[in-house]
C-alpha positions as CSV (number, residue, x, y, z in Angstrom):
1,M,78.8,125.5,111.3
2,T,80.9,124.3,114.2
3,P,84.6,123.9,113.3
4,A,86.3,120.6,114.0
5,I,89.7,121.8,113.1
6,V,91.2,125.3,113.1
7,T,94.7,126.4,112.3
8,E,96.0,129.9,112.6
9,R,99.3,131.2,111.1
10,L,100.6,127.6,111.4
11,R,104.3,127.4,110.6
12,K,106.8,124.5,110.6
13,V,110.5,124.9,109.8
14,Y,112.9,122.0,109.6
15,H,116.3,123.4,110.4
16,G,119.4,122.6,108.5
17,S,117.7,120.3,105.9
18,G,119.5,122.1,103.1
19,R,116.7,121.9,100.5
20,A,117.5,124.8,98.2
21,S,114.0,124.7,96.6
22,Q,112.6,126.1,99.9
23,E,115.2,128.6,100.7
24,S,113.4,131.5,99.0
25,A,110.5,131.0,101.4
26,S,112.6,131.1,104.5
27,A,112.8,134.9,104.6
28,S,109.1,135.2,105.3
29,V,109.3,132.9,108.4
30,P,110.7,134.3,111.6
31,G,113.7,132.3,112.8
32,A,114.2,130.5,109.4
33,Q,117.7,130.6,107.9
34,A,119.2,129.7,104.5
35,G,119.2,125.9,104.2
36,D,116.1,125.4,106.3
37,T,113.0,123.8,104.9
38,V,109.8,125.8,105.4
39,A,107.2,123.1,105.3
40,L,104.3,125.3,106.5
41,D,104.3,129.0,106.1
42,G,101.4,130.7,107.9
43,L,98.7,128.1,107.1
44,D,95.1,129.1,108.0
45,L,92.5,126.3,107.7
46,T,89.1,125.6,109.1
47,V,87.4,122.2,108.7
48,N,83.8,121.9,109.8
49,E,82.3,119.1,111.8
50,G,81.0,116.3,109.6
51,E,82.9,117.5,106.6
52,F,85.0,115.4,104.2
53,F,88.0,117.7,103.7
54,G,90.5,117.0,101.0
55,I,94.1,118.4,100.9
56,I,96.0,118.3,97.6
57,G,99.3,119.6,96.5
58,P,102.6,118.7,94.8
59,N,105.3,116.6,96.4
60,G,106.9,118.6,99.2
61,A,103.9,121.0,99.4
62,G,103.3,120.5,103.1
63,K,100.4,118.1,103.1
64,T,102.0,115.4,105.2
65,T,103.4,117.9,107.6
66,T,99.9,119.4,108.0
67,I,98.6,116.0,108.9
68,G,101.6,115.5,111.2
69,V,100.9,118.7,113.2
70,L,97.1,118.0,113.4
71,T,97.7,114.5,114.7
72,T,100.4,115.7,117.2
73,R,103.2,113.8,115.5
74,V,104.9,117.0,114.4
75,L,105.5,119.9,116.7
76,P,104.8,123.3,114.9
77,T,107.4,126.0,115.0
78,S,104.7,128.7,115.6
79,G,101.0,129.4,115.2
80,T,98.2,127.4,116.7
81,A,96.1,124.4,115.8
82,R,93.0,123.1,117.5
83,V,91.5,119.7,116.8
84,A,88.2,118.5,118.2
85,G,88.4,121.5,120.6
86,A,91.9,120.8,121.9
87,D,95.2,122.5,121.3
88,V,97.6,120.1,119.5
89,V,100.6,121.2,121.6
90,K,99.0,122.0,125.0
91,N,96.5,119.2,125.0
92,S,98.2,116.6,122.7
93,V,96.9,113.6,124.8
94,T,93.4,114.8,124.5
95,V,93.8,115.3,120.7
96,R,95.1,111.8,120.2
97,Q,92.1,110.3,122.1
98,R,89.7,112.1,119.8
99,I,91.3,111.2,116.5
100,G,92.0,108.2,114.3
101,V,94.9,108.1,111.9
102,V,95.3,106.0,108.7
103,P,98.9,106.4,107.6
104,Q,100.1,106.5,104.0
105,R,101.6,103.0,104.3
106,P,100.0,100.4,106.5
107,N,102.1,100.0,109.7
108,P,100.4,97.2,111.8
109,D,102.3,94.9,114.1
110,R,103.3,92.2,111.7
111,S,103.9,89.7,114.6
112,L,100.1,89.8,115.4
113,D,97.1,88.8,113.4
114,A,94.4,91.2,112.3
115,W,92.2,90.7,115.4
116,E,95.1,91.1,117.8
117,N,96.2,94.3,116.1
118,L,92.7,95.8,116.9
119,I,92.6,94.5,120.5
120,Y,96.0,95.8,121.4
121,H,95.3,99.2,119.8
122,A,92.1,99.5,121.7
123,A,94.0,98.7,124.9
124,Y,96.3,101.5,124.2
125,F,93.3,103.9,124.4
126,G,91.9,102.2,127.6
127,V,89.1,100.4,125.9
128,P,88.1,97.4,128.1
129,R,88.9,94.1,126.5
130,R,85.2,92.9,126.2
131,E,84.2,96.1,124.6
132,A,87.3,96.0,122.4
133,A,86.3,92.5,121.2
134,R,82.8,93.7,120.4
135,R,84.1,96.7,118.4
136,A,86.7,94.6,116.6
137,T,84.1,92.1,115.5
138,E,81.8,94.8,114.3
139,L,84.5,96.7,112.4
140,L,85.9,93.6,110.7
141,E,82.5,92.7,109.5
142,R,81.7,96.2,108.4
143,L,85.0,96.4,106.5
144,E,84.4,92.9,105.0
145,I,87.5,91.3,106.4
146,S,86.0,89.3,109.2
147,G,87.2,86.1,107.5
148,K,90.8,87.4,107.8
149,A,90.6,88.1,111.5
150,R,93.1,85.3,112.5
151,M,95.5,85.8,109.6
152,K,98.9,87.4,110.1
153,V,99.3,90.8,108.5
154,D,101.6,89.6,105.7
155,Q,98.9,87.2,104.6
156,L,96.6,90.1,103.8
157,S,96.5,91.9,100.4
158,G,97.3,95.6,100.2
159,G,93.7,96.5,100.2
160,Q,92.9,94.3,103.1
161,Q,95.8,95.8,105.1
162,Q,94.4,99.3,104.4
163,R,91.0,98.2,105.6
164,L,92.6,96.9,108.8
165,M,94.3,100.3,109.2
166,I,90.9,101.9,109.0
167,A,89.5,99.5,111.6
168,R,92.4,100.2,113.9
169,A,91.8,103.9,113.5
170,L,88.2,103.5,114.4
171,I,88.5,101.0,117.3
172,H,88.5,103.8,120.0
173,E,85.6,105.6,118.3
174,P,87.3,108.9,117.4
175,I,85.6,112.1,116.4
176,I,87.8,112.9,113.5
177,L,89.5,110.5,111.0
178,F,92.8,111.5,109.2
179,L,94.0,109.7,106.1
180,D,97.3,110.4,104.4
181,E,97.3,109.2,100.8
182,P,95.0,106.2,101.7
183,T,94.9,104.5,98.3
184,V,98.6,104.7,97.3
185,G,99.6,101.4,95.7
186,L,96.1,100.0,95.6
187,D,94.6,98.5,92.4
188,P,91.4,100.1,91.0
189,N,89.1,97.6,92.5
190,A,90.6,98.0,96.0
191,R,90.6,101.8,95.6
192,N,86.9,101.8,94.6
193,S,86.1,99.5,97.5
194,L,87.9,101.8,99.9
195,W,86.0,104.8,98.5
196,E,82.7,103.1,99.4
197,I,83.9,102.6,103.0
198,L,84.9,106.2,103.3
199,R,81.6,107.4,101.9
200,E,79.8,105.2,104.4
201,L,81.9,106.7,107.3
202,H,81.2,110.2,106.0
203,G,77.5,109.4,105.7
204,Q,77.5,108.5,109.4
205,G,78.5,112.1,110.2
206,R,82.2,111.6,110.8
207,T,84.7,114.3,110.1
208,I,87.3,113.1,107.6
209,V,90.5,114.8,106.5
210,M,92.4,113.2,103.6
211,T,95.5,114.1,101.7
212,T,95.8,112.7,98.2
213,H,97.7,113.0,94.9
214,Y,94.9,111.4,93.0
215,M,92.6,114.1,91.6
216,P,89.6,111.8,90.9
217,E,89.8,110.8,94.6
218,A,89.7,114.3,95.8
219,D,86.9,115.2,93.4
220,E,84.7,112.1,94.2
221,L,85.0,112.2,98.0
222,S,85.6,115.8,99.2
223,D,83.0,118.4,100.3
224,R,85.8,121.0,100.0
225,I,89.3,120.8,98.8
226,A,92.4,122.8,100.0
227,L,95.2,123.3,97.5
228,I,98.5,123.7,99.4
229,D,101.9,124.5,97.9
230,R,105.2,125.5,99.6
231,G,103.3,125.5,102.9
232,Q,100.7,128.0,101.9
233,L,97.0,127.8,101.1
234,L,96.5,128.6,97.4
235,A,92.8,127.8,97.1
236,L,89.9,126.4,99.1
237,D,86.4,125.6,97.8
238,T,84.1,122.8,96.7
239,P,85.4,120.6,93.8
240,E,82.6,122.0,91.6
241,K,83.6,125.6,92.1
242,L,87.3,124.9,91.7
243,K,86.6,123.1,88.4
244,L,84.5,126.0,87.1
245,Q,87.7,128.1,87.1
246,T,89.2,126.0,84.3
247,P,88.3,125.8,80.6
248,D,88.0,122.0,80.6
249,G,86.3,121.6,84.0
250,S,89.3,119.5,85.2
251,L,90.5,119.5,88.8
252,E,94.0,118.6,87.6
253,T,94.0,121.6,85.2
254,F,93.1,123.8,88.1
255,F,95.8,122.3,90.2
256,I,98.6,122.9,87.6
257,A,97.4,126.4,86.9
258,K,97.4,127.4,90.5
259,A,100.5,125.6,91.7
260,G,102.4,126.3,88.5
261,R,103.8,122.7,88.6
262,G,102.6,119.2,88.3
263,L,101.9,116.7,91.1
264,D,105.4,115.2,91.1
265,A,107.3,118.4,90.8
């Protein structure tokens, strides 16, 4: 299989943050001092092309920092990461052109309507306006919000705003899609609807990387799941094989047994 993402010995230290819970880990990271937060501590990951890859872990485990590094938003302290064949530090512009990002909380321009958000985002990536209009129409229809195209963002429900974020992430036709806790705050119907959209995108062969706190979501959608805690990889396998390691066949039981703490710890 061809790798879409590779990280090697990836480390991220936030200096002077003073989080005592992470101080014990700082000794293992060159340059870290007492009071620093070690968000990533030698993380090695490989995500294959076309894979739906789930990342789980407790609060503060390093999930969002991992996504931040892979999407060039966070500069690593050391180690390397390559996304879609490009180094996230040396070739950050190339990486951003090849990825789409759906943040944990929708962050569209609230002064614009849904259609305008897509057109302006496409322009940022150099997509000609006529082509952007074609793609926007297609995406809004595919995501079943075409009737909301001329509505301001604040007129959309939470689920509709998250669909808009997916449309925005796809408007420049990226190779890899990143989603950070994509269904936080959504009701069950909106969550299930979003799952169907993600399954469709995966079925088209797109590589998807998703962080989540919701174990059924990781179980239902992921080809493989990485369990991260304190910036380190604790486990990596298919949901089925991870669940076989527990007496009750539960992904949440596996999570607690491996991490030694609950999701909100």
